[in-house]
N, C-alpha and C positions, 0 to 999 in steps of 0.2 A: 246436222249441226256440228258434230265433231270435226268433220272434214273442213267445214268453213272456218272453224276456229284454228285448225292446223294450218290452213292456207294463210290466214291472217298473221299467224305467228311467223310463218316463212317470209311473208312480205316485210314484216318488221325486222327480221334478222338478216334479210338480204343485204340491206345497206351496211350492216356491220361486217358481214362476210366479205362483201366487195371491198370495203375499206381495208380489212385485214389482209386480203389477198394482194391488194395494190401495195400496201406498206411493206409486206413481207417480200414481194417481188422486187421492190425498189431497194430494200436492204440487201437482198441476195445479190442484186446486180452491183451494188456499191462494194460489197465484200469481195465479189469476184474480181472487180477492177483492182482493188487494193492488194489482193493476195494472189495475183496471177502466177507469180514465181514460186509460191509455196504449194507443193503438190498435195499436202495434207488438207490445206484449206480448200484447194480446188476440188478435191474429192468430196469434202463435206458440203461445199457449195452446190455441186452438181446433185448431191444426194438431197439437199434441201429443196432444190428446184424440182426434182422428181417428185418429192413428197407434196410440194405445192401444186404441181400439175395434177397429181392424183386427187388431192383434196378438192381442187377446182372442178375436176371432172365429176366427182361424186356429188358435189353440191349442184352442179348443172343438171345432172341426171335426176336428183331429188326434186329440183325445181320444175323440170319438164313433167315428171310424173305427177306432181301436185297440180300443175295446170291441166294436164290431161284428165285427171280425176275430177277436178272442178268442172270442166267442160262436160264430162259424161253425166255428172250429177245435175247440172243445169238442164241438159237435154232431157234427162229422165224426168225431172220435175216438170218441164214444159209438156212432155207427153202425158204425164199424170193429170195436169190441169186440163188438157184437151179431152182426155177420157172422162174426167169429172164433168166437164161441160156437156159432153155428148150424153152422159147418163142423166143429167138434169133435164136436158131437152127431151130425151126419150121418156122420162117419168112424166113430164108435162104433157106430152102427146098421149100417153096412156090414160092420164086423168081426164083429158079432154074427150077421148073416145068413150070413156065410161059414162060420161054425162049424157 
């Protein structure tokens, strides 16, 4: 249950993160165009771009891990349902043979 809640929260936050990354990327590009001649601004702009890329990579890694975990949990749950069904059938067969 905890993992499902976590994944739902990630889905809700993904839109905000995507919007933030787009807005920050656009702002960094605009600042880079305006301050091309100023070396200090250029340095801070490239630094912010680097931080933005790092943030985006970490978010994407977290997103992929969450999807992988969700898939594994769904597969495990499906397996448990199959085992439970088999156990019920086996129990029914044993009851029938005892009669």
